[in-house]
N, C-alpha and C positions, 0 to 999 in steps of 0.2 A: 873525312874531308870537311873542310870549313868553307863557308860561303858568306858573302855580304849580300843582304837583301837591300836593294837600292831604292832610293826615292826616285820616282819617275821624272822629277825635275832636277836636272844637274845645276850646279853652281856655275854660272857663266862669268868668265873672267874678262875684264876689259883693260886695255892699256890705259894707265892713269893720265897720260898726256893727250893721246889722240882719241881716247874713248872708243877705239875700234875693238871688236871682240878678238881675243887672242887664244881662246880655248875654253874648255869647261872641265869641271871636276865632278865625278859621281859622288853623291852623298849617301852613305849607308843609313838605313833605318835600324838595322839590327845585324849582329854577327851571329851566325848559327853553325852548329856542328851536326852532321848527319849521324844519327844514332841507330837507324834501322833502314834497311833497304829491302824492298820487295820487287817483284817483276815490273810493276808499272807505277810504283809510288815509293817515295822515301819520306822518312820522318826526321825532322831536324829540331833542335832546341837551342836556346841561348846557352852559352858556355862561360861568358865573362861574369866575374863576381866583383862585388864592391863591398867594402867594409862600412858598416853603419853602427852608430851608437843608439841602442834602444834602452839604455839605462839612464843613469843620472846625468844631469847637465847643470851648468851654472847659470843657465838662462832664467831670468826672473819670471818669464811667461810660464814656465813649467815648475811652479812652486812645489807641487807634490813630489817631484823627482829631483829637486834641486840638490839635496844632500846625499842622494844615493850614489854609489860608485858607478862609473861608466860600465856598460855592458856592450862589448863590441861583437857583432855577428857578421858572418859572410852571407850576403843575399845575392841572388841571381839578377843580372841586368834584365830589365823588361822594357816594354814600350810605354808603360805608365809613367807619367811625369810627376815629379815631386810637387807638392802644393807650393804655390808662389812662383813656380817656374813658368816663364812664358813659353807657350808651345811653339816649336819651330815647324811642326807639321800639323795640318788640319786633322781633327779627330777622325774624319772619314779616311784618312791616309794612314792611320795608326795601327793598321793590321795588314796582313798580306796573305795571299792564297795563290791558287793556280794562276800562272801568267805574270806573277810579280817578277820584275827584272832582278836577276842575281848575277854574281860573278864569283868564281872560285878565288879564295884568298891565297895569294902567293906572297910568301915572306911576311913582313910585318907592316904592310901598307896601311892597314886599318887598326893596328894596335895602338892603345893609348900610351902617350908619353907621360911618364911619372917624374915628378921632381925628386931629385936625390938630396 
């Protein structure tokens, strides 16, 4: 089973003309898959992967690796943010435990849309 661990604060949507609230959207912190089930506890882990270049680059800032060939690896998605990325959630909210709001994933509601 797959679940979305949700941010406690939903994204509130307002009508652009009247500014009245018209609804809210739950924002996921992470998508997880249950990998072990016991009588009173389940263990889940992230399952989405992304491709990253850990090899050569043409960036001048990385002179030592500039001429090396690219080395692409699959890495699991985590809550850790890349350097230079502005955090959308406070560090205190960057983990979850008992009582975190969750919802079972139905269909592809939380799947990433990739450019073709």
